[in-house]
C-alpha positions as CSV (number, residue, x, y, z in Angstrom):
1,X,289.9,114.3,27.7
2,X,286.7,112.9,26.9
3,X,284.2,114.4,24.3
4,X,281.4,116.3,26.0
5,X,278.1,115.8,24.5
6,X,277.2,118.7,22.6
7,X,274.1,121.3,24.6
8,X,275.4,119.4,27.6
9,X,272.5,116.5,26.3
10,X,273.5,112.9,27.2
11,X,272.2,111.0,24.9
12,X,268.6,108.0,25.6
13,X,269.0,105.4,26.5
14,X,267.6,102.0,24.2
15,X,264.6,101.3,26.3
16,X,263.6,97.6,24.9
17,X,259.8,96.7,24.6
18,X,258.5,94.3,27.3
19,X,257.6,91.1,26.2
20,X,254.0,91.8,27.9
21,X,252.9,94.6,25.6
22,X,254.3,92.2,22.3
23,X,252.1,89.7,22.8
24,X,249.1,91.7,23.8
25,X,249.8,93.1,20.3
26,X,250.4,90.0,18.8
27,X,246.8,88.8,19.9
28,X,245.3,92.3,18.5
29,X,246.6,91.0,15.2
30,X,245.6,88.1,15.3
31,X,242.2,89.1,16.8
32,X,241.8,91.4,13.5
33,X,242.4,89.0,11.2
34,X,240.7,86.6,12.6
35,X,237.6,88.7,12.6
36,X,238.2,89.8,8.9
37,X,238.1,85.7,8.0
38,X,235.2,85.0,9.7
39,X,233.3,88.1,8.0
40,X,234.7,86.9,4.5
41,X,234.2,83.7,5.1
42,X,231.7,82.9,7.2
43,X,229.3,85.6,8.5
44,X,228.5,87.7,4.7
45,X,224.9,86.4,3.8
46,X,225.3,83.7,1.0
47,X,223.3,83.8,-1.9
48,X,220.6,80.8,-2.1
49,X,220.9,78.8,-5.0
50,X,219.0,79.1,-7.6
51,X,216.3,76.6,-8.4
52,X,217.4,74.6,-11.3
53,X,214.0,73.9,-11.8
54,X,212.8,77.8,-12.5
55,X,213.0,78.7,-16.1
56,X,214.2,82.9,-16.5
57,X,212.2,85.4,-17.2
58,X,209.2,85.3,-19.7
59,X,209.2,81.5,-19.9
60,X,208.0,78.1,-18.4
61,X,208.1,74.6,-17.7
62,X,205.3,72.5,-16.8
63,X,204.8,68.6,-16.0
64,X,207.0,66.4,-17.7
65,X,209.0,69.8,-19.9
66,X,212.5,68.9,-20.7
67,X,213.8,72.3,-21.4
68,X,211.4,75.7,-20.4
69,X,210.0,77.1,-23.4
70,X,209.2,80.9,-23.8
71,X,205.7,82.8,-22.8
72,X,203.3,81.7,-25.5
73,X,201.8,84.5,-28.0
74,X,199.6,86.2,-29.3
75,X,199.4,84.2,-32.2
76,X,200.1,81.2,-30.1
77,X,197.0,81.0,-28.2
78,X,194.8,81.4,-31.2
79,X,196.0,78.6,-32.9
80,X,197.5,76.4,-30.3
81,X,195.3,76.4,-27.5
82,X,191.6,74.3,-27.7
83,X,189.1,75.2,-24.9
84,X,187.2,72.4,-23.3
85,X,185.1,73.6,-20.7
86,X,184.3,76.2,-18.9
87,X,185.4,75.4,-14.5
88,X,185.1,78.9,-13.2
89,X,184.7,82.6,-13.3
90,X,184.7,85.2,-10.9
91,X,184.2,88.8,-11.8
92,X,186.9,89.8,-13.5
93,X,188.1,86.5,-15.7
94,X,186.1,83.4,-17.1
95,X,188.6,80.3,-16.6
96,X,188.0,77.5,-19.4
97,X,189.5,74.0,-19.2
98,X,191.6,74.2,-22.3
99,X,194.7,72.0,-24.0
100,X,197.9,72.9,-25.3
101,X,199.7,70.0,-27.4
102,X,198.1,67.1,-25.6
103,X,198.6,69.1,-21.4
104,X,195.9,70.2,-20.0
105,X,196.1,74.5,-19.0
106,X,193.8,76.5,-17.7
107,X,192.8,79.7,-19.8
108,X,191.6,82.5,-18.6
109,X,189.4,85.4,-20.5
110,X,188.4,88.7,-19.6
111,X,184.6,89.3,-18.6
112,X,183.7,92.6,-20.0
113,X,186.1,95.5,-21.4
114,X,184.9,97.0,-17.9
115,X,187.3,95.5,-15.8
116,X,190.5,95.3,-18.0
117,X,192.5,97.6,-16.0
118,X,191.6,94.6,-12.9
119,X,192.5,92.2,-15.9
120,X,196.2,93.7,-16.6
121,X,196.8,94.4,-13.5
122,X,196.4,90.7,-12.1
123,X,198.2,90.3,-15.3
124,X,201.2,92.1,-14.7
125,X,201.5,91.0,-10.9
126,X,201.6,87.5,-12.4
127,X,204.6,88.5,-14.7
128,X,206.8,90.0,-12.1
129,X,205.9,87.5,-9.2
130,X,206.7,84.3,-11.1
131,X,208.0,81.9,-7.9
132,X,207.3,79.1,-6.7
133,X,204.4,81.1,-4.9
134,X,202.5,82.3,-7.4
135,X,200.7,79.6,-10.5
136,X,203.0,79.5,-13.6
137,X,202.7,81.7,-16.4
138,X,202.1,80.1,-19.8
139,X,201.5,82.8,-22.3
140,X,198.8,86.4,-22.3
141,X,197.5,88.1,-24.8
142,X,196.7,92.2,-24.3
143,X,194.5,92.1,-26.7
144,X,192.4,89.2,-26.7
145,X,192.3,90.0,-23.3
146,X,193.4,86.2,-22.2
147,X,195.6,85.1,-20.2
148,X,197.6,81.1,-20.1
149,X,198.2,79.2,-17.0
150,X,199.1,76.2,-15.6
151,X,196.2,74.1,-14.7
152,X,195.9,72.6,-11.5
153,X,192.8,69.8,-11.2
154,X,192.2,69.7,-7.5
155,X,190.7,73.2,-7.9
156,X,190.6,76.2,-5.1
157,X,191.7,76.0,-1.8
158,X,188.1,76.3,-0.5
159,X,188.0,72.3,-1.9
160,X,190.1,70.9,0.2
161,X,188.3,68.8,2.8
162,X,186.4,67.4,-0.4
163,X,189.5,66.6,-1.7
164,X,191.3,65.2,1.6
165,X,188.2,63.2,2.3
166,X,189.0,61.2,-1.4
167,X,190.1,57.3,-0.4
168,X,193.2,58.1,-2.6
169,X,194.3,61.4,0.2
170,X,193.8,59.3,3.6
171,X,196.8,58.7,4.0
172,X,197.5,62.6,4.0
173,X,194.8,63.4,6.1
174,X,196.5,64.6,8.7
175,X,197.7,67.7,11.0
176,X,201.1,67.6,9.8
177,X,200.6,67.9,6.2
178,X,197.5,70.7,7.3
179,X,199.3,72.3,9.3
180,X,202.4,72.3,5.9
181,X,198.9,74.4,4.2
182,X,198.9,77.0,6.6
183,X,203.0,77.3,6.5
184,X,202.1,77.7,2.7
185,X,199.8,79.9,3.0
186,X,201.4,82.6,5.4
187,X,204.9,81.5,3.0
188,X,202.5,83.1,0.1
189,X,202.1,86.1,2.3
190,X,205.2,87.2,3.6
191,X,206.4,86.3,-0.4
192,X,204.1,89.0,-1.1
193,X,204.8,91.6,2.0
194,X,208.2,91.1,0.4
195,X,207.7,91.0,-3.3
196,X,210.3,91.9,-6.2
197,X,207.4,94.7,-6.4
198,X,207.7,95.8,-2.9
199,X,204.7,95.5,-0.4
200,X,201.5,94.2,-1.5
201,X,198.7,93.5,0.3
202,X,195.5,90.5,-1.0
203,X,192.9,92.7,-1.0
204,X,190.7,89.8,-2.5
205,X,189.8,88.4,1.3
206,X,186.7,90.1,2.1
207,X,185.5,86.8,3.7
208,X,186.7,83.4,4.1
209,X,185.4,81.1,0.9
210,X,186.6,84.2,-1.2
211,X,190.4,84.6,0.5
212,X,190.1,80.1,-0.3
213,X,189.1,81.4,-3.6
214,X,192.5,83.3,-4.3
215,X,194.8,80.0,-3.6
216,X,195.2,76.5,-5.6
217,X,196.0,73.5,-4.5
218,X,198.2,71.5,-6.1
219,X,198.5,67.8,-6.2
220,X,201.4,66.9,-4.2
221,X,199.0,69.0,-1.9
222,X,200.5,72.7,-1.7
223,X,199.2,76.2,-2.4
224,X,199.9,78.7,-5.1
225,X,198.5,81.7,-5.5
226,X,196.5,82.4,-8.8
227,X,194.2,85.5,-8.5
228,X,196.3,88.4,-8.3
229,X,194.2,91.1,-9.7
230,X,194.0,92.8,-6.1
231,X,197.4,93.8,-4.9
232,X,198.1,97.4,-3.9
233,X,201.2,98.1,-2.7
234,X,202.2,99.8,0.5
235,X,205.3,101.8,0.8
236,X,205.5,103.5,4.5
237,X,208.4,105.4,3.8
238,X,206.0,107.1,1.1
239,X,203.7,107.6,3.1
240,X,201.5,105.4,0.4
241,X,199.3,103.2,2.6
242,X,196.6,100.6,0.9
243,X,192.4,100.3,0.8
244,X,191.2,97.5,-0.9
245,X,188.5,98.6,-3.1
246,X,185.7,101.6,-2.8
247,X,183.1,99.5,-1.2
248,X,182.7,99.4,2.7
249,X,183.8,96.5,4.4
250,X,182.0,94.2,6.6
251,X,182.1,91.6,9.5
252,X,185.0,90.2,11.6
253,X,187.5,88.6,9.3
254,X,188.5,92.2,7.7
255,X,190.7,93.5,10.0
256,X,189.1,96.3,12.4
257,X,191.3,99.1,10.3
258,X,189.0,97.9,7.3
259,X,185.8,98.5,8.5
260,X,184.1,102.5,8.5
261,X,185.3,103.6,11.2
262,X,182.3,106.2,11.9
263,X,179.6,104.6,12.6
264,X,176.2,103.5,11.9
265,X,175.2,107.3,11.3
266,X,177.7,108.6,9.1
267,X,177.6,106.9,5.6
268,X,180.1,105.2,4.5
269,X,182.7,107.6,1.7
270,X,185.2,106.3,0.2
271,X,187.8,109.5,0.3
272,X,187.1,109.5,4.6
273,X,188.2,105.9,4.6
274,X,191.7,105.7,6.2
275,X,194.2,103.5,4.5
276,X,195.8,100.6,5.9
277,X,199.1,98.4,6.1
278,X,199.5,94.7,4.8
279,X,199.1,93.7,9.0
280,X,195.4,93.3,7.6
281,X,196.2,90.0,5.9
282,X,198.4,89.3,9.9
283,X,194.5,90.0,11.0
284,X,193.4,87.1,8.8
285,X,196.0,84.4,9.5
286,X,194.4,82.0,11.9
287,X,190.5,81.7,10.7
288,X,192.5,80.8,7.1
289,X,194.4,78.4,9.3
290,X,191.6,77.0,11.5
291,X,190.0,75.8,7.9
292,X,193.0,74.5,7.5
293,X,194.0,73.0,10.3
294,X,190.3,71.0,10.2
295,X,189.6,68.3,12.1
296,X,191.4,65.7,12.4
297,X,192.8,63.9,15.1
298,X,195.7,66.1,16.9
299,X,194.8,69.0,15.1
300,X,193.2,70.7,18.4
301,X,196.2,70.3,19.8
302,X,198.8,72.2,17.4
303,X,195.7,75.2,17.5
304,X,196.6,75.4,21.3
305,X,200.7,75.1,20.8
306,X,199.4,78.3,18.2
307,X,197.1,80.2,20.5
308,X,199.8,82.6,21.6
309,X,201.0,83.9,17.4
310,X,197.3,83.3,16.6
311,X,196.6,86.0,19.5
312,X,199.1,88.1,18.4
313,X,197.8,88.0,15.4
314,X,194.5,89.5,16.7
315,X,196.0,92.5,18.0
316,X,194.0,95.4,17.4
317,X,196.3,98.0,16.8
318,X,198.1,97.2,13.4
319,X,201.1,98.0,14.4
320,X,201.6,94.7,17.3
321,X,200.7,92.0,15.5
322,X,203.8,89.3,13.9
323,X,204.9,89.5,10.3
324,X,204.1,87.1,8.3
325,X,208.3,86.1,8.6
326,X,207.8,85.7,12.5
327,X,204.0,83.7,11.5
328,X,205.8,81.2,9.4
329,X,209.0,80.8,12.0
330,X,206.6,79.8,15.1
331,X,204.3,77.2,12.8
332,X,208.1,75.9,11.8
333,X,208.8,75.0,16.2
334,X,205.5,74.2,16.2
335,X,205.6,71.7,13.6
336,X,209.2,70.4,14.5
337,X,208.5,70.6,18.7
338,X,205.6,68.1,18.0
339,X,207.0,65.9,14.9
340,X,209.7,65.5,16.8
341,X,208.6,64.1,20.3
342,X,208.8,61.0,21.8
343,X,205.8,58.8,21.2
344,X,205.1,58.7,24.7
345,X,205.6,62.4,25.1
346,X,203.8,62.6,21.5
347,X,201.0,60.9,22.7
348,X,200.7,62.9,25.7
349,X,200.0,66.0,23.4
350,X,198.2,64.6,21.0
């Protein structure tokens, strides 16, 4: 007789895995491996390659300099820099066209001891925000109240029309170049709103001429920020907002939230003035852009295509205004669509 299994139980029969189940498991494993590979090599953001023309912190290179040089010290500024003539003056600084080792440079001097805090704030911003968006710092001396920066002979952005009317610039006085200038301006705002020092508001912008004076027009017709004496921080998570000065701001150029909200019958008091955020800068973009676009052939059509984004910039509630990046994206779309249009379409659009 054959022995019976103990406990009266029979051994479980061997079951084979159906082929379709094995195929599904293989597909799951393959998909997981593919996702990991894509995430590693394609989805993960890559750091932009460093600009070989940029110098490390504390150094500069301008013009045809082959290598970077350390920021000039007080002793070097006193002995190597020769002022030539005054070319500008504001509440905080006087600016002199100067010479350093055969190069033209801009030497800024503190106007009065009462403005020293603003002067030092501007210097701090200039040192920390060195980039393609900001004028190049060559040296400084806090003791003497002096700052040395790269000299841009075309001057402030307010000189744009006079510059483009010169015969040497007639060929580039086009809607394409002017729209690119507007993109430079908005790009600077985007940089300030996402700077290494956190969100900053460009406060020296109570009217159009004042705003234009804060920027320089370079020889290759781009824009850099120059005057950084009034860049208060904004930190929403900490509940910290900004106010541009302690005086009442008036006029349609400044954002609604920058104006005294309690009417003419209530005297202005700085302690009662509500603070605001960087969206105050966005409100001013359409006015600055309109100036930059000018009245060359095609500029009115560009304004038409920018109507919607500029209307959004003028939304009274700050939260409804776009970010500087959204404005920049809209400008890029308009530039690409008009520039890439077929000749027949371009004639109809322009």
